[in-house]
N, CA, C and O atoms as CSV, one atom per row, in Angstrom:
chain,resi,resn,atom,element,x,y,z
A,1,MET,N,N,0.832,-1.165,0.000
A,1,MET,CA,C,0.000,0.000,0.000
A,1,MET,C,C,0.883,1.237,0.000
A,1,MET,O,O,1.809,1.361,0.802
A,2,LYS,N,N,0.594,2.104,-0.871
A,2,LYS,CA,C,1.391,3.303,-1.037
A,2,LYS,C,C,0.679,4.473,-0.377
A,2,LYS,O,O,-0.489,4.749,-0.649
A,3,LEU,N,N,1.423,5.160,0.507
A,3,LEU,CA,C,0.867,6.329,1.189
A,3,LEU,C,C,1.335,7.596,0.478
A,3,LEU,O,O,2.498,7.715,0.090
A,4,THR,N,N,0.450,8.495,0.324
A,4,THR,CA,C,0.817,9.768,-0.291
A,4,THR,C,C,1.138,10.771,0.801
A,4,THR,O,O,0.446,10.862,1.815
A,5,ARG,N,N,2.175,11.500,0.574
A,5,ARG,CA,C,2.578,12.513,1.558
A,5,ARG,C,C,1.959,13.849,1.192
A,5,ARG,O,O,1.816,14.220,0.027
A,6,ARG,N,N,1.605,14.545,2.254
A,6,ARG,CA,C,1.140,15.911,2.014
A,6,ARG,C,C,2.355,16.810,1.925
A,6,ARG,O,O,3.264,16.733,2.751
A,7,LYS,N,N,2.360,17.616,0.968
A,7,LYS,CA,C,3.470,18.554,0.805
A,7,LYS,C,C,3.112,19.836,1.537
A,7,LYS,O,O,2.136,20.520,1.227
A,8,THR,N,N,3.959,20.129,2.532
A,8,THR,CA,C,3.750,21.380,3.259
A,8,THR,C,C,4.840,22.351,2.842
A,8,THR,O,O,5.982,21.982,2.569
A,9,ARG,N,N,4.451,23.545,2.810
A,9,ARG,CA,C,5.384,24.575,2.382
A,9,ARG,C,C,5.570,25.564,3.519
A,9,ARG,O,O,4.609,26.166,3.999
A,10,ALA,N,N,6.823,25.727,3.946
A,10,ALA,CA,C,7.120,26.677,5.013
A,10,ALA,C,C,7.462,28.016,4.383
A,10,ALA,O,O,8.303,28.103,3.488
A,11,GLU,N,N,6.818,29.022,4.849
A,11,GLU,CA,C,7.072,30.360,4.323
A,11,GLU,C,C,7.560,31.253,5.454
A,11,GLU,O,O,7.031,31.232,6.565
A,12,VAL,N,N,8.559,32.019,5.145
A,12,VAL,CA,C,9.084,32.977,6.111
A,12,VAL,C,C,8.359,34.290,5.875
A,12,VAL,O,O,8.331,34.798,4.753
A,13,PRO,N,N,7.776,34.838,6.924
A,13,PRO,CA,C,7.071,36.114,6.752
A,13,PRO,C,C,8.036,37.209,6.319
A,13,PRO,O,O,9.188,37.234,6.753
A,14,SER,N,N,7.581,38.090,5.486
A,14,SER,CA,C,8.446,39.150,4.959
A,14,SER,C,C,8.909,40.104,6.055
A,14,SER,O,O,9.980,40.696,5.926
A,15,MET,N,N,8.146,40.273,7.121
A,15,MET,CA,C,8.572,41.141,8.229
A,15,MET,C,C,9.799,40.556,8.925
A,15,MET,O,O,10.674,41.302,9.364
A,16,ALA,N,N,9.869,39.233,9.029
A,16,ALA,CA,C,11.018,38.591,9.670
A,16,ALA,C,C,12.278,38.774,8.822
A,16,ALA,O,O,13.373,38.890,9.372
A,17,MET,N,N,12.146,38.803,7.531
A,17,MET,CA,C,13.300,38.992,6.658
A,17,MET,C,C,13.937,40.359,6.895
A,17,MET,O,O,15.161,40.486,6.857
A,18,GLY,N,N,13.139,41.355,7.133
A,18,GLY,CA,C,13.660,42.697,7.423
A,18,GLY,C,C,14.428,42.708,8.734
A,18,GLY,O,O,15.473,43.351,8.827
A,19,ASP,N,N,13.932,42.010,9.745
A,19,ASP,CA,C,14.628,41.929,11.033
A,19,ASP,C,C,15.964,41.205,10.894
A,19,ASP,O,O,16.972,41.623,11.465
A,20,ILE,N,N,15.959,40.131,10.138
A,20,ILE,CA,C,17.185,39.368,9.940
A,20,ILE,C,C,18.226,40.226,9.213
A,20,ILE,O,O,19.397,40.236,9.594
A,21,ALA,N,N,17.807,40.934,8.182
A,21,ALA,CA,C,18.726,41.784,7.433
A,21,ALA,C,C,19.290,42.897,8.326
A,21,ALA,O,O,20.474,43.221,8.235
A,22,PHE,N,N,18.463,43.472,9.172
A,22,PHE,CA,C,18.895,44.534,10.072
A,22,PHE,C,C,19.917,43.996,11.074
A,22,PHE,O,O,20.930,44.651,11.323
A,23,ASN,N,N,19.675,42.822,11.652
A,23,ASN,CA,C,20.614,42.226,12.605
A,23,ASN,C,C,21.948,41.887,11.942
A,23,ASN,O,O,23.005,42.091,12.539
A,24,LEU,N,N,21.907,41.379,10.730
A,24,LEU,CA,C,23.147,41.090,10.013
A,24,LEU,C,C,23.931,42.371,9.718
A,24,LEU,O,O,25.159,42.390,9.802
A,25,LEU,N,N,23.219,43.423,9.378
A,25,LEU,CA,C,23.870,44.701,9.109
A,25,LEU,C,C,24.602,45.200,10.355
A,25,LEU,O,O,25.753,45.628,10.269
A,26,ILE,N,N,23.947,45.148,11.498
A,26,ILE,CA,C,24.569,45.585,12.752
A,26,ILE,C,C,25.789,44.717,13.067
A,26,ILE,O,O,26.834,45.228,13.469
A,27,PHE,N,N,25.649,43.411,12.883
A,27,PHE,CA,C,26.746,42.481,13.145
A,27,PHE,C,C,27.984,42.837,12.320
A,27,PHE,O,O,29.087,42.897,12.862
A,28,PHE,N,N,27.815,43.073,11.018
A,28,PHE,CA,C,28.957,43.360,10.170
A,28,PHE,C,C,29.531,44.749,10.417
A,28,PHE,O,O,30.731,44.951,10.229
A,29,VAL,N,N,28.726,45.695,10.824
A,29,VAL,CA,C,29.245,47.025,11.162
A,29,VAL,C,C,30.125,46.934,12.402
A,29,VAL,O,O,31.182,47.562,12.462
A,30,ILE,N,N,29.698,46.160,13.383
A,30,ILE,CA,C,30.496,45.997,14.601
A,30,ILE,C,C,31.808,45.294,14.276
A,30,ILE,O,O,32.858,45.695,14.778
A,31,LEU,N,N,31.768,44.260,13.452
A,31,LEU,CA,C,33.002,43.567,13.073
A,31,LEU,C,C,33.949,44.474,12.299
A,31,LEU,O,O,35.165,44.387,12.468
A,32,ALA,N,N,33.410,45.331,11.463
A,32,ALA,CA,C,34.251,46.219,10.667
A,32,ALA,C,C,34.965,47.248,11.540
A,32,ALA,O,O,36.059,47.699,11.202
A,33,ARG,N,N,34.348,47.618,12.661
A,33,ARG,CA,C,34.947,48.623,13.533
A,33,ARG,C,C,35.956,48.034,14.492
A,33,ARG,O,O,36.735,48.775,15.092
A,34,ALA,N,N,35.967,46.722,14.655
A,34,ALA,CA,C,36.928,46.086,15.557
A,34,ALA,C,C,38.327,46.240,14.967
A,34,ALA,O,O,38.509,46.186,13.751
A,35,THR,N,N,39.310,46.433,15.842
A,35,THR,CA,C,40.683,46.592,15.382
A,35,THR,C,C,41.546,45.460,15.904
A,35,THR,O,O,41.249,44.863,16.939
A,36,ASP,N,N,42.593,45.175,15.195
A,36,ASP,CA,C,43.539,44.145,15.589
A,36,ASP,C,C,44.559,44.784,16.518
A,36,ASP,O,O,45.268,45.709,16.121
A,37,ASP,N,N,44.638,44.297,17.757
A,37,ASP,CA,C,45.551,44.897,18.720
A,37,ASP,C,C,46.858,44.119,18.868
A,37,ASP,O,O,47.605,44.354,19.818
A,38,SER,N,N,47.145,43.202,17.953
A,38,SER,CA,C,48.380,42.442,18.072
A,38,SER,C,C,49.611,43.272,17.706
A,38,SER,O,O,50.734,42.874,18.017
A,39,HIS,N,N,49.421,44.406,17.059
A,39,HIS,CA,C,50.544,45.264,16.684
A,39,HIS,C,C,50.496,46.578,17.455
A,39,HIS,O,O,50.817,47.634,16.910
A,40,LEU,N,N,50.097,46.513,18.717
A,40,LEU,CA,C,50.026,47.718,19.529
A,40,LEU,C,C,51.417,48.303,19.727
A,40,LEU,O,O,52.392,47.574,19.912
A,41,GLN,N,N,51.493,49.598,19.685
A,41,GLN,CA,C,52.735,50.283,19.996
A,41,GLN,C,C,52.688,50.630,21.480
A,41,GLN,O,O,51.759,51.300,21.930
A,42,TRP,N,N,53.653,50.191,22.220
A,42,TRP,CA,C,53.681,50.459,23.650
A,42,TRP,C,C,55.083,50.832,24.068
A,42,TRP,O,O,56.060,50.454,23.423
A,43,THR,N,N,55.172,51.562,25.129
A,43,THR,CA,C,56.459,51.956,25.665
A,43,THR,C,C,56.739,51.099,26.888
A,43,THR,O,O,55.995,51.166,27.867
A,44,PRO,N,N,57.794,50.296,26.855
A,44,PRO,CA,C,58.076,49.427,27.982
A,44,PRO,C,C,58.497,50.218,29.217
A,44,PRO,O,O,58.996,51.339,29.114
A,45,ALA,N,N,58.289,49.620,30.373
A,45,ALA,CA,C,58.658,50.254,31.633
A,45,ALA,C,C,60.177,50.311,31.751
A,45,ALA,O,O,60.880,49.421,31.273
A,46,LYS,N,N,60.662,51.344,32.377
A,46,LYS,CA,C,62.097,51.504,32.576
A,46,LYS,C,C,62.432,51.169,34.027
A,46,LYS,O,O,61.736,51.601,34.945
A,47,VAL,N,N,63.484,50.409,34.226
A,47,VAL,CA,C,63.972,50.122,35.566
A,47,VAL,C,C,65.213,50.966,35.766
A,47,VAL,O,O,66.263,50.694,35.184
A,48,SER,N,N,65.088,52.003,36.602
A,48,SER,CA,C,66.209,52.919,36.771
A,48,SER,C,C,67.313,52.301,37.620
A,48,SER,O,O,68.494,52.522,37.350
A,49,ASN,N,N,66.953,51.540,38.629
A,49,ASN,CA,C,67.949,50.929,39.496
A,49,ASN,C,C,67.550,49.479,39.727
A,49,ASN,O,O,66.677,49.189,40.545
A,50,LEU,N,N,68.189,48.578,39.008
A,50,LEU,CA,C,67.835,47.167,39.072
A,50,LEU,C,C,68.154,46.577,40.434
A,50,LEU,O,O,67.564,45.566,40.817
A,51,ALA,N,N,69.072,47.182,41.174
A,51,ALA,CA,C,69.435,46.663,42.493
A,51,ALA,C,C,68.247,46.727,43.452
A,51,ALA,O,O,68.163,45.920,44.377
A,52,ASN,N,N,67.327,47.672,43.246
A,52,ASN,CA,C,66.158,47.784,44.111
A,52,ASN,C,C,65.182,46.626,43.914
A,52,ASN,O,O,64.327,46.382,44.764
A,53,ALA,N,N,65.308,45.918,42.803
A,53,ALA,CA,C,64.413,44.786,42.542
A,53,ALA,C,C,64.761,43.596,43.417
A,53,ALA,O,O,63.930,42.707,43.604
A,54,GLY,N,N,65.954,43.562,43.948
A,54,GLY,CA,C,66.374,42.456,44.803
A,54,GLY,C,C,66.923,41.307,43.986
A,54,GLY,O,O,66.918,41.343,42.756
A,55,PRO,N,N,67.400,40.281,44.685
A,55,PRO,CA,C,67.958,39.131,43.970
A,55,PRO,C,C,66.840,38.338,43.298
A,55,PRO,O,O,65.705,38.300,43.774
A,56,SER,N,N,67.189,37.714,42.188
A,56,SER,CA,C,66.182,36.910,41.498
A,56,SER,C,C,66.637,35.466,41.448
A,56,SER,O,O,67.830,35.170,41.393
A,57,MET,N,N,65.662,34.577,41.470
A,57,MET,CA,C,65.944,33.150,41.391
A,57,MET,C,C,65.730,32.643,39.966
A,57,MET,O,O,66.238,31.587,39.589
A,58,VAL,N,N,64.968,33.413,39.176
A,58,VAL,CA,C,64.574,32.967,37.842
A,58,VAL,C,C,64.725,34.136,36.878
A,58,VAL,O,O,64.429,35.281,37.219
A,59,SER,N,N,65.192,33.830,35.662
A,59,SER,CA,C,65.192,34.832,34.600
A,59,SER,C,C,64.569,34.214,33.355
A,59,SER,O,O,64.824,33.058,33.018
A,60,VAL,N,N,63.743,35.016,32.680
A,60,VAL,CA,C,63.052,34.588,31.466
A,60,VAL,C,C,63.447,35.556,30.359
A,60,VAL,O,O,63.461,36.770,30.559
A,61,LEU,N,N,63.768,35.007,29.190
A,61,LEU,CA,C,64.205,35.820,28.062
A,61,LEU,C,C,63.441,35.407,26.816
A,61,LEU,O,O,63.309,34.220,26.520
A,62,VAL,N,N,62.935,36.408,26.081
A,62,VAL,CA,C,62.380,36.179,24.749
A,62,VAL,C,C,63.281,36.950,23.798
A,62,VAL,O,O,63.331,38.179,23.842
A,63,ASP,N,N,64.002,36.219,22.926
A,63,ASP,CA,C,64.974,36.883,22.060
A,63,ASP,C,C,64.344,37.383,20.766
A,63,ASP,O,O,63.134,37.281,20.563
A,64,LYS,N,N,65.195,37.925,19.895
A,64,LYS,CA,C,64.689,38.529,18.658
A,64,LYS,C,C,64.058,37.513,17.717
A,64,LYS,O,O,63.275,37.892,16.846
A,65,ASP,N,N,64.380,36.222,17.872
A,65,ASP,CA,C,63.787,35.163,17.054
A,65,ASP,C,C,62.567,34.543,17.727
A,65,ASP,O,O,62.078,33.502,17.287
A,66,ASN,N,N,62.073,35.176,18.792
A,66,ASN,CA,C,60.921,34.714,19.576
A,66,ASN,C,C,61.168,33.375,20.256
A,66,ASN,O,O,60.223,32.632,20.519
A,67,LYS,N,N,62.420,33.060,20.542
A,67,LYS,CA,C,62.740,31.857,21.301
A,67,LYS,C,C,62.670,32.206,22.781
A,67,LYS,O,O,63.058,33.299,23.193
A,68,LEU,N,N,62.173,31.270,23.568
A,68,LEU,CA,C,61.950,31.482,24.994
A,68,LEU,C,C,63.007,30.734,25.796
A,68,LEU,O,O,63.252,29.551,25.556
A,69,TYR,N,N,63.632,31.422,26.744
A,69,TYR,CA,C,64.665,30.825,27.577
A,69,TYR,C,C,64.321,31.016,29.040
A,69,TYR,O,O,63.863,32.085,29.444
A,70,LEU,N,N,64.543,29.981,29.830
A,70,LEU,CA,C,64.382,30.048,31.278
A,70,LEU,C,C,65.745,29.747,31.897
A,70,LEU,O,O,66.275,28.648,31.734
A,71,ASN,N,N,66.304,30.708,32.596
A,71,ASN,CA,C,67.638,30.587,33.206
A,71,ASN,C,C,68.674,30.111,32.189
A,71,ASN,O,O,69.535,29.294,32.515
A,72,GLY,N,N,68.593,30.620,30.961
A,72,GLY,CA,C,69.573,30.329,29.936
A,72,GLY,C,C,69.311,29.083,29.105
A,72,GLY,O,O,70.045,28.815,28.154
A,73,GLN,N,N,68.280,28.314,29.444
A,73,GLN,CA,C,67.967,27.107,28.681
A,73,GLN,C,C,66.678,27.315,27.911
A,73,GLN,O,O,65.689,27.806,28.456
A,74,GLN,N,N,66.695,26.934,26.623
A,74,GLN,CA,C,65.500,27.095,25.795
A,74,GLN,C,C,64.389,26.197,26.333
A,74,GLN,O,O,64.630,25.065,26.752
A,75,ILE,N,N,63.156,26.735,26.311
A,75,ILE,CA,C,62.004,26.048,26.895
A,75,ILE,C,C,60.763,26.374,26.071
A,75,ILE,O,O,60.744,27.373,25.352
A,76,GLY,N,N,59.746,25.556,26.166
A,76,GLY,CA,C,58.471,25.818,25.508
A,76,GLY,C,C,57.524,26.529,26.458
A,76,GLY,O,O,57.650,26.412,27.677
A,77,ILE,N,N,56.585,27.258,25.900
A,77,ILE,CA,C,55.644,28.028,26.722
A,77,ILE,C,C,54.770,27.129,27.590
A,77,ILE,O,O,54.358,27.534,28.677
A,78,ALA,N,N,54.482,25.914,27.126
A,78,ALA,CA,C,53.603,25.012,27.867
A,78,ALA,C,C,54.205,24.580,29.204
A,78,ALA,O,O,53.473,24.355,30.168
A,79,GLU,N,N,55.520,24.463,29.267
A,79,GLU,CA,C,56.163,24.010,30.498
A,79,GLU,C,C,56.730,25.153,31.346
A,79,GLU,O,O,57.336,24.904,32.388
A,80,LEU,N,N,56.542,26.388,30.915
A,80,LEU,CA,C,57.148,27.531,31.601
A,80,LEU,C,C,56.624,27.715,33.021
A,80,LEU,O,O,57.419,27.844,33.951
A,81,ALA,N,N,55.312,27.729,33.210
A,81,ALA,CA,C,54.733,27.991,34.537
A,81,ALA,C,C,55.196,26.950,35.551
A,81,ALA,O,O,55.575,27.294,36.670
A,82,GLY,N,N,55.165,25.690,35.163
A,82,GLY,CA,C,55.584,24.625,36.083
A,82,GLY,C,C,57.044,24.717,36.462
A,82,GLY,O,O,57.400,24.514,37.623
A,83,ARG,N,N,57.898,25.022,35.493
A,83,ARG,CA,C,59.332,25.111,35.776
A,83,ARG,C,C,59.648,26.336,36.639
A,83,ARG,O,O,60.534,26.279,37.491
A,84,ILE,N,N,58.923,27.448,36.423
A,84,ILE,CA,C,59.141,28.630,37.273
A,84,ILE,C,C,58.702,28.322,38.696
A,84,ILE,O,O,59.399,28.659,39.653
A,85,GLU,N,N,57.554,27.684,38.834
A,85,GLU,CA,C,57.040,27.340,40.166
A,85,GLU,C,C,58.022,26.419,40.901
A,85,GLU,O,O,58.248,26.586,42.099
A,86,THR,N,N,58.599,25.460,40.192
A,86,THR,CA,C,59.587,24.569,40.787
A,86,THR,C,C,60.835,25.340,41.200
A,86,THR,O,O,61.377,25.113,42.282
A,87,ALA,N,N,61.288,26.243,40.351
A,87,ALA,CA,C,62.500,27.018,40.641
A,87,ALA,C,C,62.299,27.954,41.830
A,87,ALA,O,O,63.222,28.163,42.617
A,88,LEU,N,N,61.110,28.513,41.962
A,88,LEU,CA,C,60.837,29.426,43.077
A,88,LEU,C,C,60.658,28.671,44.386
A,88,LEU,O,O,60.924,29.212,45.459
A,89,GLY,N,N,60.215,27.439,44.301
A,89,GLY,CA,C,60.071,26.612,45.503
A,89,GLY,C,C,59.115,27.218,46.512
A,89,GLY,O,O,58.015,27.654,46.171
A,90,ASP,N,N,59.561,27.238,47.771
A,90,ASP,CA,C,58.729,27.742,48.872
A,90,ASP,C,C,59.089,29.168,49.260
A,90,ASP,O,O,58.806,29.591,50.381
A,91,ALA,N,N,59.699,29.905,48.367
A,91,ALA,CA,C,60.094,31.291,48.674
A,91,ALA,C,C,58.848,32.124,48.997
A,91,ALA,O,O,57.793,31.947,48.388
A,92,VAL,N,N,58.989,33.018,49.951
A,92,VAL,CA,C,57.868,33.859,50.368
A,92,VAL,C,C,57.695,35.015,49.394
A,92,VAL,O,O,58.596,35.337,48.620
A,93,HIS,N,N,56.513,35.634,49.451
A,93,HIS,CA,C,56.227,36.783,48.594
A,93,HIS,C,C,57.257,37.871,48.871
A,93,HIS,O,O,57.552,38.171,50.028
A,94,GLY,N,N,57.793,38.451,47.832
A,94,GLY,CA,C,58.847,39.458,47.964
A,94,GLY,C,C,60.201,38.875,47.623
A,94,GLY,O,O,61.126,39.605,47.268
A,95,GLU,N,N,60.321,37.562,47.728
A,95,GLU,CA,C,61.553,36.877,47.353
A,95,GLU,C,C,61.334,35.991,46.132
A,95,GLU,O,O,62.174,35.149,45.813
A,96,ARG,N,N,60.212,36.178,45.453
A,96,ARG,CA,C,59.858,35.369,44.279
A,96,ARG,C,C,60.062,36.184,43.000
A,96,ARG,O,O,59.213,36.162,42.108
A,97,THR,N,N,61.176,36.897,42.908
A,97,THR,CA,C,61.452,37.791,41.791
A,97,THR,C,C,61.805,37.010,40.537
A,97,THR,O,O,62.655,36.120,40.558
A,98,VAL,N,N,61.137,37.359,39.443
A,98,VAL,CA,C,61.414,36.773,38.137
A,98,VAL,C,C,61.791,37.919,37.204
A,98,VAL,O,O,60.974,38.799,36.933
A,99,LEU,N,N,63.028,37.908,36.715
A,99,LEU,CA,C,63.479,38.934,35.780
A,99,LEU,C,C,63.055,38.528,34.374
A,99,LEU,O,O,63.286,37.393,33.955
A,100,VAL,N,N,62.442,39.446,33.651
A,100,VAL,CA,C,61.943,39.164,32.303
A,100,VAL,C,C,62.569,40.157,31.343
A,100,VAL,O,O,62.533,41.367,31.565
A,101,LYS,N,N,63.141,39.629,30.273
A,101,LYS,CA,C,63.721,40.475,29.234
A,101,LYS,C,C,63.091,40.059,27.916
A,101,LYS,O,O,63.225,38.912,27.489
A,102,ILE,N,N,62.412,40.984,27.280
A,102,ILE,CA,C,61.689,40.710,26.037
A,102,ILE,C,C,62.221,41.636,24.955
A,102,ILE,O,O,62.358,42.841,25.167
A,103,HIS,N,N,62.515,41.070,23.807
A,103,HIS,CA,C,63.037,41.861,22.689
A,103,HIS,C,C,62.002,42.903,22.260
A,103,HIS,O,O,60.798,42.652,22.328
A,104,ASN,N,N,62.473,44.071,21.820
A,104,ASN,CA,C,61.587,45.178,21.451
A,104,ASN,C,C,60.595,44.838,20.355
A,104,ASN,O,O,59.485,45.370,20.355
A,105,ASP,N,N,60.957,43.972,19.422
A,105,ASP,CA,C,60.088,43.663,18.281
A,105,ASP,C,C,59.131,42.512,18.541
A,105,ASP,O,O,58.409,42.097,17.634
A,106,THR,N,N,59.109,41.989,19.756
A,106,THR,CA,C,58.232,40.863,20.077
A,106,THR,C,C,56.785,41.333,20.140
A,106,THR,O,O,56.482,42.354,20.757
A,107,LEU,N,N,55.891,40.581,19.496
A,107,LEU,CA,C,54.469,40.926,19.476
A,107,LEU,C,C,53.779,40.496,20.769
A,107,LEU,O,O,54.251,39.611,21.483
A,108,ALA,N,N,52.654,41.144,21.049
A,108,ALA,CA,C,51.900,40.866,22.265
A,108,ALA,C,C,51.465,39.414,22.343
A,108,ALA,O,O,51.447,38.841,23.433
A,109,GLN,N,N,51.117,38.807,21.226
A,109,GLN,CA,C,50.638,37.432,21.255
A,109,GLN,C,C,51.743,36.460,21.670
A,109,GLN,O,O,51.455,35.309,21.995
A,110,ARG,N,N,52.989,36.900,21.663
A,110,ARG,CA,C,54.096,36.056,22.118
A,110,ARG,C,C,54.433,36.307,23.578
A,110,ARG,O,O,54.660,35.353,24.321
A,111,PHE,N,N,54.474,37.588,24.020
A,111,PHE,CA,C,54.916,37.842,25.384
A,111,PHE,C,C,53.787,37.800,26.417
A,111,PHE,O,O,54.067,37.633,27.604
A,112,GLU,N,N,52.529,37.943,26.012
A,112,GLU,CA,C,51.437,37.866,26.984
A,112,GLU,C,C,51.341,36.493,27.649
A,112,GLU,O,O,51.136,36.435,28.861
A,113,PRO,N,N,51.480,35.370,26.905
A,113,PRO,CA,C,51.473,34.070,27.590
A,113,PRO,C,C,52.639,33.893,28.559
A,113,PRO,O,O,52.515,33.174,29.550
A,114,VAL,N,N,53.774,34.545,28.281
A,114,VAL,CA,C,54.921,34.476,29.186
A,114,VAL,C,C,54.576,35.166,30.502
A,114,VAL,O,O,54.828,34.624,31.578
A,115,ILE,N,N,54.005,36.348,30.413
A,115,ILE,CA,C,53.619,37.087,31.617
A,115,ILE,C,C,52.550,36.322,32.394
A,115,ILE,O,O,52.582,36.285,33.624
A,116,GLU,N,N,51.608,35.715,31.680
A,116,GLU,CA,C,50.565,34.918,32.324
A,116,GLU,C,C,51.163,33.707,33.044
A,116,GLU,O,O,50.729,33.374,34.147
A,117,ALA,N,N,52.142,33.052,32.443
A,117,ALA,CA,C,52.781,31.888,33.066
A,117,ALA,C,C,53.517,32.289,34.342
A,117,ALA,O,O,53.488,31.558,35.333
A,118,ILE,N,N,54.173,33.443,34.320
A,118,ILE,CA,C,54.872,33.924,35.518
A,118,ILE,C,C,53.865,34.218,36.624
A,118,ILE,O,O,54.105,33.914,37.793
A,119,SER,N,N,52.755,34.802,36.249
A,119,SER,CA,C,51.703,35.096,37.220
A,119,SER,C,C,51.130,33.812,37.815
A,119,SER,O,O,50.916,33.732,39.024
A,120,GLU,N,N,50.879,32.802,36.968
A,120,GLU,CA,C,50.349,31.518,37.441
A,120,GLU,C,C,51.306,30.853,38.426
A,120,GLU,O,O,50.874,30.211,39.383
A,121,ALA,N,N,52.602,31.010,38.187
A,121,ALA,CA,C,53.603,30.397,39.048
A,121,ALA,C,C,53.790,31.174,40.346
A,121,ALA,O,O,54.461,30.696,41.261
A,122,GLY,N,N,53.207,32.362,40.435
A,122,GLY,CA,C,53.315,33.171,41.654
A,122,GLY,C,C,54.576,34.004,41.722
A,122,GLY,O,O,55.010,34.382,42.810
A,123,GLY,N,N,55.164,34.293,40.589
A,123,GLY,CA,C,56.388,35.085,40.566
A,123,GLY,C,C,56.114,36.576,40.603
A,123,GLY,O,O,55.065,37.038,40.155
A,124,ASP,N,N,57.079,37.336,41.150
A,124,ASP,CA,C,57.028,38.798,41.142
A,124,ASP,C,C,57.791,39.262,39.911
A,124,ASP,O,O,59.001,39.057,39.817
A,125,LEU,N,N,57.107,39.873,38.983
A,125,LEU,CA,C,57.659,40.221,37.675
A,125,LEU,C,C,58.474,41.504,37.727
A,125,LEU,O,O,58.004,42.524,38.231
A,126,VAL,N,N,59.698,41.454,37.205
A,126,VAL,CA,C,60.535,42.639,37.013
A,126,VAL,C,C,60.956,42.626,35.555
A,126,VAL,O,O,61.588,41.673,35.097
A,127,HIS,N,N,60.608,43.683,34.820
A,127,HIS,CA,C,60.877,43.759,33.389
A,127,HIS,C,C,62.168,44.526,33.168
A,127,HIS,O,O,62.315,45.660,33.624
A,128,ILE,N,N,63.093,43.905,32.472
A,128,ILE,CA,C,64.381,44.543,32.178
A,128,ILE,C,C,64.313,45.080,30.747
A,128,ILE,O,O,63.916,44.374,29.821
A,129,VAL,N,N,64.705,46.328,30.592
A,129,VAL,CA,C,64.705,46.947,29.274
A,129,VAL,C,C,66.123,47.383,28.942
A,129,VAL,O,O,66.790,48.024,29.754
A,130,GLU,N,N,66.579,47.032,27.742
A,130,GLU,CA,C,67.895,47.466,27.321
A,130,GLU,C,C,67.880,48.968,27.072
A,130,GLU,O,O,66.940,49.497,26.478
A,131,GLU,N,N,68.915,49.645,27.523
A,131,GLU,CA,C,69.016,51.074,27.245
A,131,GLU,C,C,69.337,51.256,25.773
A,131,GLU,O,O,70.075,50.468,25.182
A,132,GLU,N,N,68.775,52.307,25.188
A,132,GLU,CA,C,69.028,52.578,23.781
A,132,GLU,C,C,70.476,53.026,23.598
A,132,GLU,O,O,70.981,53.878,24.328
A,133,LYS,N,N,71.123,52.432,22.609
A,133,LYS,CA,C,72.508,52.779,22.327
A,133,LYS,C,C,72.540,53.898,21.316
A,133,LYS,O,O,71.832,53.856,20.309
A,134,GLN,N,N,73.361,54.901,21.581
A,134,GLN,CA,C,73.409,56.057,20.683
A,134,GLN,C,C,74.647,56.046,19.834
A,134,GLN,O,O,74.847,56.948,19.021
């Protein structure tokens, strides 16, 4: 026995089409106004007297090739927080100084995870900036 199907037709009301078009327009206008902040120009902090920062147990370096070093040994970003936490051990707050040196041309998307890893490990961040050579 063969059953015949009723064909139903779904129609979208024309008023709804106007709402959809308006929402899409707003969406694309907002996206067009968004800016890419990965190339932000920023002025790094200056450390006038590094001796006031106190002794450090850990140093982190991001070189001009975006390679990451922890105490002179190359390391990956995934293991940075754990290794810093291990190096700092049970040191109390104020003695958990981590010296960070980041190359001037390093983009935010590279150095922000480094700063986040130091924060996760509980380190006190001190940023070292090379003086401009004349």
